[in-house]
All heavy atoms as an XYZ file, in Angstrom:
826
protein
N      63.620    -30.603     23.842
C      63.626    -29.702     25.055
C      63.760    -28.200     24.662
O      63.305    -27.353     25.395
C      65.045    -30.091     25.679
C      65.175    -29.572     27.078
S      63.875    -30.260     28.154
C      64.665    -31.676     28.906
N      64.217    -27.972     23.406
C      64.296    -26.673     23.015
C      62.866    -25.951     22.750
O      62.518    -24.902     23.229
C      64.997    -26.562     21.655
O      66.289    -27.054     21.732
C      65.124    -25.084     21.131
N      61.993    -26.754     22.257
C      60.569    -26.329     22.065
C      59.948    -25.997     23.278
O      59.219    -24.837     23.543
C      59.684    -27.239     21.284
C      58.231    -26.964     21.208
C      60.369    -27.536     19.853
N      60.131    -26.903     24.390
C      59.591    -26.604     25.661
C      60.152    -25.319     26.302
O      59.524    -24.546     26.854
C      59.764    -27.779     26.563
C      59.225    -27.466     28.008
C      59.151    -29.152     26.089
N      61.421    -25.120     26.031
C      62.107    -23.884     26.524
C      61.538    -22.638     26.043
O      61.341    -21.723     26.639
N      61.336    -22.757     24.679
C      60.808    -21.555     23.944
C      59.324    -21.305     24.410
O      58.866    -20.121     24.488
C      60.847    -21.682     22.515
C      62.304    -21.381     21.937
C      63.102    -22.322     21.471
C      62.888    -20.117     22.104
N      64.219    -21.598     21.191
C      64.151    -20.235     21.527
C      62.553    -18.866     22.430
C      65.103    -19.266     21.440
C      63.446    -17.773     22.470
C      64.748    -18.040     21.841
N      58.576    -22.264     24.731
C      57.237    -22.195     25.448
C      57.299    -21.551     26.562
O      56.493    -20.421     26.964
C      56.533    -23.556     25.519
C      56.210    -24.081     24.174
C      55.220    -23.413     26.326
C      55.720    -25.545     24.114
N      58.225    -21.761     27.450
C      58.404    -20.994     28.720
C      58.765    -19.571     28.451
O      58.447    -18.661     29.201
C      59.408    -21.850     29.699
C      58.812    -22.798     30.403
C      58.925    -24.139     30.100
C      58.132    -22.513     31.644
C      58.375    -25.169     30.742
C      57.576    -23.603     32.378
C      57.614    -24.882     32.017
N      59.678    -19.401     27.470
C      60.088    -17.986     27.090
C      58.936    -17.179     26.769
O      58.565    -16.000     27.127
C      61.194    -17.932     26.030
C      61.439    -16.496     25.618
C      62.403    -18.525     26.684
N      58.000    -17.807     26.015
C      56.735    -17.099     25.483
C      55.774    -16.836     26.622
O      55.279    -15.785     26.723
C      56.055    -17.907     24.329
C      54.665    -17.319     24.034
C      56.934    -17.850     23.069
N      55.756    -17.736     27.541
C      54.846    -17.527     28.750
C      55.486    -16.467     29.586
O      54.581    -15.648     30.132
C      54.818    -18.876     29.512
C      54.001    -20.027     28.764
C      54.285    -18.652     30.970
C      53.996    -21.300     29.446
N      56.727    -16.398     29.685
C      57.265    -15.194     30.399
C      56.992    -13.954     29.738
O      56.765    -12.927     30.430
N      57.042    -13.956     28.470
C      56.697    -12.749     27.730
C      55.223    -12.340     27.994
O      54.881    -11.066     28.088
N      54.458    -13.368     28.117
C      53.014    -13.053     28.452
C      52.756    -12.358     29.713
O      52.035    -11.497     29.945
C      52.165    -14.336     28.157
C      51.967    -14.900     26.814
C      51.207    -16.231     26.817
C      51.249    -13.896     25.938
N      53.619    -12.933     30.694
C      53.490    -12.352     31.988
C      54.088    -10.914     32.049
O      53.379     -9.983     32.647
C      54.433    -13.126     32.936
C      53.700    -14.326     33.606
C      54.270    -15.496     33.456
C      52.560    -14.130     34.463
C      53.621    -16.602     33.915
C      52.032    -15.233     34.974
C      52.467    -16.509     34.669
N      55.068    -10.624     31.192
C      55.391     -9.172     31.046
C      54.317     -8.308     30.494
O      54.188     -7.134     30.868
C      56.710     -9.059     30.152
C      57.950     -9.719     30.816
C      58.897    -10.496     30.296
C      58.295     -9.112     32.132
C      59.896    -10.897     30.802
C      59.478     -9.638     32.700
C      60.377    -10.438     32.032
O      61.440    -11.031     32.627
N      53.688     -8.891     29.421
C      52.593     -8.176     28.792
C      51.438     -7.839     29.695
O      50.899     -6.780     29.872
N      51.007     -8.907     30.564
C      49.984     -8.830     31.578
C      50.433     -7.609     32.564
O      49.660     -6.893     33.065
C      49.627    -10.125     32.196
C      48.718     -9.886     33.452
C      48.951    -10.954     31.146
N      51.731     -7.770     32.966
C      52.208     -6.722     34.009
C      52.135     -5.311     33.372
O      51.716     -4.440     34.026
N      52.457     -5.192     32.080
C      52.346     -3.836     31.423
C      50.932     -3.404     31.448
O      50.539     -2.242     31.690
N      50.073     -4.382     31.149
C      48.615     -4.040     31.219
C      48.098     -3.617     32.538
O      47.403     -2.612     32.627
C      47.823     -5.185     30.588
C      46.218     -4.991     30.536
C      45.874     -3.935     29.458
C      45.610     -6.366     30.150
N      48.575     -4.260     33.501
C      48.254     -3.823     34.922
C      48.770     -2.578     35.342
O      48.037     -1.808     35.998
N      49.937     -2.249     34.821
C      50.405     -0.910     35.218
C      49.607      0.145     34.558
O      49.383      1.238     35.003
C      51.954     -0.766     34.663
C      52.960     -1.482     35.416
C      54.311     -1.374     34.621
C      53.079     -1.012     36.777
N      49.010     -0.184     33.363
C      48.157      0.865     32.634
C      46.744      0.788     33.199
O      46.262      1.877     33.339
C      48.012      0.436     31.150
C      47.214      1.271     30.288
C      47.628      2.603     29.992
C      45.988      0.934     29.781
C      46.786      3.424     29.152
C      45.209      1.656     29.023
C      45.651      2.907     28.713
O      44.797      3.751     28.106
N      46.197     -0.318     33.614
C      44.779     -0.313     34.018
C      44.584     -0.086     35.468
O      43.479      0.219     35.772
C      44.235     -1.776     33.598
C      44.174     -2.021     32.162
C      43.060     -1.226     31.555
N      41.855     -1.709     32.077
C      40.666     -1.137     31.882
N      40.629     -0.067     30.961
N      39.578     -1.449     32.413
N      45.572     -0.297     36.366
C      45.233     -0.260     37.829
C      45.087      1.155     38.200
O      45.796      2.031     37.716
C      46.394     -0.938     38.603
C      46.336     -2.478     38.382
S      44.906     -3.243     39.031
C      44.914     -4.792     38.258
N      44.339      1.397     39.270
C      43.952      2.844     39.592
C      44.882      3.582     40.348
O      44.940      4.789     40.245
C      42.537      2.662     40.373
C      42.619      1.302     40.955
C      43.522      0.378     39.990
N      45.685      2.939     41.232
C      46.702      3.718     42.072
C      48.032      3.001     42.132
O      48.245      1.986     41.617
C      46.079      3.907     43.443
C      45.839      2.669     44.213
O      46.157      1.563     43.664
O      45.101      2.686     45.178
N      48.907      3.680     42.764
C      50.370      3.188     42.789
C      50.319      1.913     43.495
O      51.182      0.929     43.212
C      51.228      4.201     43.404
C      52.656      3.843     43.218
C      50.893      4.584     44.807
C      53.681      4.846     43.638
N      49.499      1.646     44.561
C      49.622      0.494     45.286
C      49.247     -0.852     44.383
O      49.955     -1.763     44.461
C      48.849      0.524     46.444
C      49.004      1.795     47.289
C      48.142      2.803     47.269
C      50.228      1.766     48.166
C      48.488      3.923     47.990
C      50.445      2.878     48.940
C      49.575      3.993     48.766
N      48.210     -0.690     43.734
C      47.777     -1.750     42.806
C      48.791     -1.890     41.545
O      49.010     -3.083     41.161
C      46.298     -1.613     42.296
C      45.413     -1.750     43.267
O      45.441     -2.646     44.131
N      44.468     -0.772     43.365
N      49.328     -0.815     41.078
C      50.213     -0.841     39.876
C      51.619     -1.555     40.267
O      52.061     -2.362     39.602
C      50.514      0.538     39.419
C      49.415      1.202     38.738
C      49.704      2.516     38.310
N      48.554      3.015     37.670
C      48.325      4.459     37.472
N      49.135      5.171     38.018
N      47.254      4.870     37.042
N      51.964     -1.146     41.497
C      53.264     -1.784     41.985
C      53.044     -3.343     42.185
O      53.985     -4.122     41.816
C      53.748     -1.162     43.237
N      51.902     -3.697     42.667
C      51.698     -5.176     42.870
C      51.571     -5.820     41.632
O      52.305     -6.863     41.383
C      50.378     -5.372     43.676
C      50.084     -6.811     43.916
C      48.715     -6.961     44.574
O      47.827     -6.001     44.697
N      48.466     -7.961     44.983
N      50.973     -5.260     40.656
C      50.900     -6.010     39.264
C      52.122     -6.064     38.688
O      52.486     -7.142     38.098
C      49.868     -5.111     38.390
N      52.842     -4.887     38.690
C      54.206     -4.880     38.050
C      55.219     -5.947     38.614
O      56.000     -6.525     37.949
N      55.243     -5.921     39.980
C      56.171     -6.702     40.673
C      55.867     -8.184     40.385
O      56.748     -9.070     40.212
C      56.060     -6.484     42.180
O      56.423     -5.081     42.301
C      57.158     -7.254     42.996
N      54.603     -8.560     40.558
C      54.292    -10.147     40.389
C      54.509    -10.420     38.966
O      55.100    -11.547     38.673
C      52.839    -10.297     40.783
C      52.531    -10.212     42.312
C      51.132    -10.528     42.602
C      51.023    -10.532     44.058
N      49.606    -10.934     44.360
N      54.142     -9.639     38.107
C      54.269     -9.956     36.607
C      55.724    -10.136     36.301
O      56.166    -11.048     35.481
C      53.526     -9.022     35.674
N      56.605     -9.290     36.648
C      58.019     -9.285     36.248
C      58.806    -10.487     37.000
O      59.489    -11.025     36.459
C      58.716     -7.918     36.604
O      58.580     -7.636     38.045
C      58.253     -6.912     35.746
N      58.233    -10.733     38.278
C      58.886    -11.934     38.954
C      58.478    -13.211     38.198
O      59.426    -14.105     37.921
C      58.409    -11.866     40.383
O      58.832    -10.665     41.046
C      59.122    -13.027     41.057
N      57.271    -13.372     37.915
C      56.849    -14.639     37.226
C      57.430    -14.625     35.851
O      57.839    -15.650     35.385
C      55.353    -14.719     37.243
C      54.615    -14.918     38.601
C      53.249    -14.847     38.470
C      55.091    -16.198     39.055
N      57.389    -13.515     35.067
C      57.986    -13.421     33.705
C      59.428    -13.780     33.687
O      59.868    -14.565     32.905
N      60.134    -13.271     34.633
C      61.619    -13.540     34.700
C      61.834    -15.025     35.073
O      62.691    -15.621     34.423
C      62.221    -12.544     35.764
O      61.974    -11.202     35.409
C      63.856    -12.915     35.737
N      61.131    -15.488     35.979
C      61.346    -16.898     36.459
C      60.916    -17.789     35.240
O      61.774    -18.805     34.918
C      60.368    -17.301     37.616
C      60.754    -16.615     39.017
C      59.827    -17.017     40.110
C      62.177    -17.053     39.392
N      59.894    -17.550     34.564
C      59.505    -18.456     33.392
C      60.572    -18.328     32.309
O      60.973    -19.292     31.646
C      58.120    -18.051     32.918
O      57.732    -18.714     31.903
N      61.007    -17.055     32.011
C      61.956    -16.911     30.897
C      63.172    -17.457     31.335
O      63.856    -18.164     30.292
C      62.111    -15.350     30.662
O      60.859    -14.756     30.385
C      63.017    -15.048     29.506
N      63.673    -17.350     32.389
C      64.972    -17.884     32.822
C      64.906    -19.421     32.780
O      65.800    -20.110     32.445
C      65.352    -17.420     34.271
N      63.776    -20.002     33.256
C      63.588    -21.514     33.169
C      63.581    -21.986     31.727
O      64.256    -22.902     31.462
C      62.359    -21.954     33.815
C      62.130    -23.409     33.847
C      62.976    -24.151     34.669
C      61.113    -23.949     33.231
C      62.834    -25.598     34.686
C      60.981    -25.351     33.252
C      61.931    -26.228     33.921
N      62.908    -21.221     30.906
C      62.985    -21.561     29.424
C      64.348    -21.520     28.901
O      64.749    -22.334     28.115
N      65.153    -20.396     29.259
C      66.608    -20.315     28.755
C      67.387    -21.435     29.355
O      68.340    -21.924     28.648
C      67.104    -18.963     29.128
C      66.469    -17.896     28.307
S      66.317    -18.076     26.500
C      68.052    -18.034     26.175
N      67.063    -21.885     30.642
C      67.813    -23.023     31.156
C      67.559    -24.317     30.274
O      68.552    -25.158     30.205
C      67.433    -23.279     32.617
C      68.074    -24.303     33.367
C      69.579    -24.127     33.421
C      67.412    -24.588     34.712
N      66.393    -24.448     29.845
C      66.143    -25.685     29.047
C      66.727    -25.487     27.664
O      67.142    -26.521     27.041
C      64.599    -25.814     28.809
C      63.800    -26.173     30.139
C      62.296    -26.168     29.897
C      64.279    -27.536     30.700
N      66.869    -24.300     27.137
C      67.449    -24.156     25.807
C      68.983    -24.222     25.886
O      69.696    -24.758     25.042
C      66.982    -22.857     25.214
C      65.493    -22.895     24.921
C      67.756    -22.472     23.942
C      65.010    -21.459     24.704
N      69.563    -23.568     26.964
C      70.938    -23.496     27.046
C      71.373    -24.030     28.486
O      71.476    -23.214     29.438
C      71.483    -22.115     26.936
C      71.321    -21.452     25.644
N      71.948    -21.921     24.449
C      70.427    -20.598     25.107
C      71.640    -21.170     23.395
N      70.600    -20.495     23.852
N      71.429    -25.295     28.679
C      71.669    -25.885     30.049
C      73.051    -25.369     30.566
O      73.275    -25.399     31.839
C      71.672    -27.300     29.836
C      71.319    -27.713     28.548
C      71.156    -26.325     27.792
N      74.044    -24.997     29.718
C      75.307    -24.575     30.081
C      75.262    -23.194     30.877
O      76.173    -22.891     31.564
C      76.323    -24.617     29.026
C      76.065    -23.508     28.030
C      75.074    -24.027     26.808
O      74.429    -25.045     27.025
O      74.869    -23.190     25.955
N      74.185    -22.471     30.720
C      73.987    -21.263     31.346
C      73.474    -21.255     32.909
O      73.066    -20.308     33.466
C      73.089    -20.306     30.566
C      73.723    -19.903     29.400
C      74.899    -20.136     28.788
C      73.094    -19.142     28.248
N      75.055    -19.642     27.492
C      73.955    -18.914     27.211
C      71.742    -18.504     28.299
C      73.642    -18.294     25.989
C      71.401    -17.799     27.056
C      72.371    -17.547     26.009
N      73.456    -22.397     33.518
C      72.636    -22.559     34.623
C      73.136    -21.676     35.858
O      72.441    -21.168     36.585
C      72.661    -24.118     35.104
C      73.996    -24.565     35.638
C      74.898    -25.087     34.833
C      74.506    -24.459     36.946
N      76.034    -25.477     35.565
C      75.856    -25.006     36.845
C      74.093    -23.957     38.132
C      76.652    -25.087     38.080
C      74.843    -23.996     39.193
C      76.075    -24.541     39.212
N      74.538    -21.570     35.804
C      75.049    -20.681     37.008
C      74.556    -19.308     36.837
O      74.249    -18.491     37.830
C      76.501    -20.751     36.939
N      74.741    -18.634     35.571
C      74.250    -17.293     35.368
C      72.791    -17.179     35.679
O      72.365    -16.149     36.276
C      74.558    -16.902     33.931
C      76.012    -16.958     33.530
C      76.151    -16.621     32.092
N      77.519    -16.903     31.724
C      77.870    -17.109     30.548
N      77.093    -17.079     29.622
N      79.143    -17.399     30.248
N      71.984    -18.065     35.259
C      70.523    -18.009     35.388
C      70.156    -18.085     36.798
O      69.329    -17.341     37.334
C      69.851    -19.102     34.492
C      69.891    -18.885     32.946
C      69.459    -20.072     32.298
C      69.150    -17.529     32.599
N      70.856    -18.782     37.479
C      70.588    -19.071     38.983
C      70.913    -17.655     39.653
O      70.181    -17.321     40.546
C      71.437    -20.215     39.576
C      71.343    -20.362     41.057
C      69.780    -20.840     41.308
C      72.158    -21.400     41.594
N      72.025    -17.148     39.314
C      72.408    -15.845     39.851
C      71.331    -14.738     39.618
O      70.969    -13.965     40.543
C      73.797    -15.365     39.403
C      74.371    -14.160     39.915
C      74.645    -14.248     41.464
C      75.633    -13.805     39.253
N      70.821    -14.733     38.386
C      69.829    -13.767     37.914
C      68.527    -13.952     38.889
O      67.922    -13.022     39.247
C      69.586    -13.829     36.477
C      70.741    -13.271     35.691
C      68.242    -13.132     36.080
C      70.773    -13.397     34.205
N      68.050    -15.244     38.912
C      66.925    -15.721     39.575
C      67.127    -15.261     40.970
O      66.124    -14.824     41.598
C      66.603    -17.113     39.539
C      66.205    -17.598     38.113
C      65.871    -19.010     37.852
C      64.961    -16.802     37.534
N      68.154    -15.476     41.715
C      68.257    -15.200     43.148
C      68.332    -13.666     43.349
O      67.519    -13.124     44.177
C      69.520    -15.738     43.699
C      69.914    -15.157     44.993
C      69.504    -17.311     43.857
N      68.882    -12.972     42.352
C      68.926    -11.529     42.406
C      67.499    -10.886     42.222
O      67.120    -10.024     42.983
C      69.769    -10.917     41.353
C      69.896     -9.425     41.321
C      70.700     -8.742     42.364
C      69.237     -8.677     40.439
C      70.734     -7.414     42.329
C      69.248     -7.279     40.438
C      70.071     -6.561     41.352
N      66.670    -11.388     41.277
C      65.423    -11.015     41.112
C      64.410    -11.411     42.235
O      63.635    -10.554     42.693
C      64.809    -11.560     39.806
C      65.526    -11.003     38.623
C      63.236    -11.434     39.605
C      65.299     -9.551     38.347
N      64.498    -12.604     42.828
C      63.739    -12.987     43.833
C      64.070    -12.228     45.101
O      63.138    -12.029     45.992
C      64.071    -14.421     44.193
N      65.154    -11.713     45.326
C      65.524    -11.053     46.535
C      65.147     -9.390     46.348
O      64.536     -8.760     47.136
C      66.944    -11.052     46.907
C      67.318    -10.049     48.093
C      67.310    -12.509     47.270
N      65.483     -8.905     45.207
C      65.473     -7.419     45.097
C      64.045     -6.992     44.612
O      63.600     -5.838     44.973
C      66.506     -6.918     44.048
O      66.191     -7.577     42.879
C      67.893     -7.213     44.513
N      63.313     -7.760     43.865
C      61.966     -7.294     43.386
C      60.882     -7.103     44.494
O      60.401     -5.957     44.572
C      61.502     -8.337     42.360
C      60.777     -7.721     41.250
O      60.850     -6.560     40.997
N      60.282     -8.527     40.349
N      60.795     -7.926     45.498
C      59.910     -7.649     46.562
C      60.341     -6.614     47.456
O      59.564     -5.651     47.917
C      59.752     -8.930     47.302
C      60.360    -10.029     46.477
C      61.251     -9.315     45.481
N      61.632     -6.449     47.643
C      62.115     -5.372     48.503
C      61.963     -4.015     47.965
O      61.556     -3.144     48.612
C      63.594     -5.627     48.816
C      63.725     -6.964     49.814
C      64.303     -4.387     49.592
C      65.214     -7.415     49.986
N      62.226     -3.888     46.594
C      62.129     -2.770     45.927
C      60.712     -2.249     45.853
O      60.347     -1.010     46.010
N      59.797     -3.194     45.621
C      58.544     -2.846     45.396
C      57.831     -2.464     46.885
O      57.103     -1.350     46.884
C      57.516     -4.012     44.967
O      56.334     -3.750     44.973
N      58.191     -3.147     47.826
C      57.783     -2.864     49.287
C      58.236     -1.386     49.575
O      57.503     -0.612     50.231
C      58.229     -3.847     50.146
O      57.954     -3.431     51.420
N      59.534     -1.050     49.312
C      60.167      0.127     49.623
C      59.359      1.306     48.970
O      59.080      2.353     49.497
C      61.518      0.188     49.274
O      62.279     -0.878     49.950
C      62.224      1.567     49.640
N      59.099      1.168     47.649
C      58.367      2.197     46.839
C      56.948      2.377     47.505
O      56.507      3.496     47.648
C      58.255      1.693     45.410
C      59.497      1.832     44.584
C      59.265      1.243     43.159
C      60.036      3.243     44.424
N      56.262      1.299     47.693
C      54.842      1.460     48.268
C      54.868      2.046     49.632
O      54.068      2.963     49.889
C      54.133      0.141     48.252
C      53.963     -0.423     46.754
C      52.846      0.145     48.957
C      53.438     -1.811     46.688
N      55.782      1.713     50.421
C      55.825      2.179     51.805
C      56.162      3.704     51.863
O      55.567      4.500     52.513
C      56.899      1.410     52.562
C      57.020      1.716     54.011
C      58.082      0.901     54.823
N      58.196      1.199     56.113
C      57.691      0.486     57.064
N      56.932     -0.630     56.757
N      57.780      0.687     58.236
N      57.067      4.177     51.015
C      57.460      5.538     50.876
C      56.302      6.284     50.351
O      56.180      7.462     50.686
C      58.795      5.638     50.246
C      59.980      5.369     51.090
O      59.879      5.566     52.262
N      61.009      4.712     50.465
N      55.732      5.752     49.377
C      54.418      6.494     48.656
C      53.388      6.689     49.774
O      52.869      7.741     49.915
C      53.839      5.672     47.558
N      53.218      5.787     50.553
C      52.185      5.758     51.722
C      52.627      6.828     52.685
O      51.863      7.609     53.126
C      51.957      4.481     52.266
C      50.898      4.459     53.316
C      49.547      4.286     53.005
C      51.096      4.537     54.725
C      48.555      4.218     53.814
C      50.194      4.387     55.632
C      48.953      4.336     55.283
O      47.926      4.370     56.281
N      53.877      6.691     53.096
C      54.305      7.740     54.037
C      54.293      9.177     53.571
O      54.345     10.119     54.400
C      55.806      7.369     54.501
C      55.878      6.127     55.457
C      57.199      5.923     55.946
C      57.215      4.894     57.117
N      58.577      4.708     57.575
N      54.542      9.354     52.241
C      54.511     10.730     51.720
C      53.122     11.168     51.391
O      52.938     12.372     51.004
C      55.288     10.754     50.427
O      54.699      9.993     49.396
N      52.160     10.471     51.843
C      50.722     10.978     51.737
C      49.862     10.421     50.646
O      48.841     10.897     50.454
N      50.426      9.573     49.756
C      49.609      9.112     48.809
C      48.523      8.101     49.261
O      48.929      7.117     50.125
C      50.427      8.223     47.728
C      49.722      7.604     46.547
C      51.402      9.266     47.057
N      47.370      8.381     49.027
C      46.235      7.455     49.632
C      45.749      6.485     48.465
O      45.734      6.867     47.246
C      45.170      8.327     50.258
C      45.619      9.171     51.273
C      45.943      8.394     52.482
C      46.379      9.337     53.534
N      47.097      8.705     54.686
N      45.198      5.363     48.935
C      44.570      4.434     47.996
C      43.352      5.002     47.410
O      42.624      5.901     48.036
C      44.242      3.230     48.733
C      45.110      3.273     49.962
C      45.363      4.831     50.129
N      42.938      4.779     46.110
C      41.692      5.182     45.622
C      40.548      4.714     46.379
O      40.611      3.585     46.862
C      41.624      4.702     44.046
C      42.844      5.320     43.225
C      40.306      5.154     43.520
C      42.823      6.706     43.069
N      39.506      5.545     46.596
C      38.255      5.106     47.242
C      37.901      3.813     46.734
O      37.763      3.641     45.475
C      37.320      6.232     47.156
C      37.454      7.415     47.911
C      37.432      7.171     49.412
O      36.690      6.284     49.898
O      38.267      7.874     50.152
N      37.557      2.930     47.678
C      37.008      1.619     47.421
C      38.011      0.604     47.082
O      37.583     -0.681     47.039
N      39.349      0.981     47.003
C      40.293     -0.134     46.822
C      41.053     -0.423     48.215
O      41.748     -1.337     48.249
C      41.331      0.325     45.833
O      42.036      1.645     46.259
C      40.799      0.552     44.493
N      40.818      0.407     49.238
C      41.502      0.206     50.466
C      40.669     -0.718     51.352
O      39.900     -0.375     52.124
C      41.677      1.570     51.248
C      42.498      1.426     52.511
O      43.150      0.343     52.602
O      42.349      2.237     53.358
N      40.837     -2.119     51.017
C      40.146     -3.048     51.821
C      41.057     -3.746     52.777
O      40.686     -4.802     53.327
C      39.617     -4.102     50.748
O      40.648     -4.738     50.116
C      38.549     -3.453     49.981
N      42.251     -3.107     53.163
C      43.111     -3.778     54.062
C      42.585     -3.771     55.417
O      41.819     -2.854     55.930
C      44.477     -3.039     54.017
O      44.288     -1.808     54.496
N      42.761     -4.760     56.170
C      42.257     -4.974     57.536
C      43.373     -4.563     58.483
O      42.899     -3.863     59.396
C      41.961     -6.512     57.820
C      41.461     -6.746     59.144
C      40.917     -6.989     56.792
N      44.591     -4.757     58.235
C      45.703     -4.428     59.059
C      46.472     -3.374     58.413
O      46.934     -3.538     57.335
C      46.542     -5.668     59.370
C      47.677     -5.132     60.228
C      45.750     -6.664     60.202
N      46.723     -2.183     59.002
C      47.561     -1.193     58.384
C      48.755     -1.044     59.471
O      48.722     -0.247     60.470
C      46.832      0.144     58.380
C      47.578      1.263     57.548
O      48.668      0.905     57.288
O      47.047      2.275     57.323
N      49.842     -1.716     59.192
C      50.948     -1.797     60.186
C      51.802     -0.658     60.213
O      52.429     -0.355     61.175
C      51.704     -3.030     59.762
O      52.336     -2.893     58.538
N      51.712      0.251     59.238
C      52.440      1.504     59.340
C      51.732      2.768     59.569
O      52.181      3.859     59.348
C      53.397      1.685     58.055
C      52.538      1.789     56.911
C      54.376      0.550     57.947
C      53.387      2.038     55.519
N      50.491      2.676     59.865
C      49.587      3.754     60.063
C      50.126      4.714     61.113
O      50.103      5.910     60.920
C      48.121      3.329     60.376
C      47.262      4.546     60.730
C      46.824      5.293     59.674
C      46.890      4.825     61.985
C      45.914      6.237     59.875
C      45.955      5.885     62.256
C      45.559      6.732     61.237
O      44.632      7.733     61.457
N      50.658      4.210     62.244
C      51.199      5.052     63.310
C      52.401      5.697     62.841
O      52.825      6.841     63.536
N      53.074      5.471     62.034
C      54.386      5.926     61.558
C      54.247      7.153     60.645
O      55.144      7.863     60.461
C      55.203      4.900     60.724
C      55.549      3.778     61.660
C      56.360      2.664     60.744
O      56.850      3.021     59.758
O      56.413      1.541     61.175
N      52.976      7.303     60.142
C      52.745      8.483     59.226
C      52.113      9.684     59.941
O      51.183      9.504     60.811
C      51.683      8.047     58.129
C      51.454      9.177     57.233
C      52.191      6.931     57.312
N      52.758     10.801     59.823
C      52.272     11.921     60.486
C      51.000     12.432     59.728
O      50.999     12.549     58.627
C      53.367     13.021     60.508
C      54.672     12.645     61.201
C      55.679     13.789     61.207
O      55.306     14.967     60.916
O      56.791     13.475     61.470
N      50.028     12.788     60.492
C      48.719     13.204     59.864
C      48.851     14.681     59.519
O      49.515     15.467     59.926
C      47.674     12.962     60.761
């Protein structure tokens, strides 16, 4: 069980690495936030699951961490992106392929 747990920890580390690469490679804040948020969420879930397999007595702490990450990560990312958009940051040309812009009317031109 310990070997499988460490495999999940390594997978989580790979997600963190891919997230860091996404932060470096993506062209604007909207794509960077998405890459960072997804990678850290998946990396944390995988790492915590691996730690659960290695140390099953930590289940309550890991559950608390997972709930905290699952709730705060999307809210924080959404808040950052929404405020960037409202402050006038525009997507890079060619990356704005959204069909629905639900906060367009809230932004003063």
